[in-house]
Residue, then its C-alpha position, 0 to 999 in steps of 0.5 A: m319359660r323360666i320358673g324361679n328367681d331372676r337373680r343371677g348369683d347368690d347374694f352372700e350374707i355374713n351372719v355376725i351373730p355367732l361372732i358376737d356371741v363368741l366375743l362376748t363370751l371371751l370378754m366375760f371370761f377375761v373379766l371374770t378371771s382377771t385379778f384386780v390388783q391395787h396399783s399404787r404410785l407409792q412403793v413401800t417396803l413392808p415389814t415382815a411377819s410370820t404367816q398365819d391364817r388371816d382374813m383375806h378379804a380386801p380392805a375397804l380403806t387403805i392408808m399408806i405411809d411412805r419412808d418420808g412420812r407422807f400419808y396416802v388415803g386410798s390413792d389421795e395424798v394427804m396435803g398438810e401436816g399433822i393429824g387434822p388433814l389426815k382425819q379430813t382425808i380419811a373422813r372424805n374417803a370413808g364417808s359414814h362407814r366407820d365399821q369397815p376394815v382399815t389396813i395401814r401399809a407403812d414402809a418398814m423404815t418409817p418412824n413409828q410415830n407416823v403409824v401411831t398418828a394414823m392409828d390415832a386419827l382412825g380411833q378419833l374417827g371411830f374406826t375399830r377394825l384396824s390391821i397393819a400390812t406386812t410381808p411374810s418372813k422367809p422360812g428359816s429366818n428369824p422374825 
């Protein structure tokens, strides 16, 4: 008489719980260590400035001005000429948050009038925390 189980062979069972744990841990590692870079379809050459200690918090709103004077608020291109369409696009992207910092990223070869137009539009909408993005100058060169 045979005592025990009637099975002829052992059933193989693959435990996937440790595999899922490892994959989730790797996923969390890559998400937390990846850098989030603001990619843009617009390439601008920023003017240079000396490097000093500055606030490195990411701005909540970015206005880009290309060499030809086209405005971009975040990733939205401003359609139309003048300050009116620019103000509408800024207001739509910013909502009611007028205390958030705004960075103006203007090409080094864009006319100053375009930068002044962007600053004027921001001032009329009530933004007070403005900064202009620059690239650091190389050591040993005159600013």
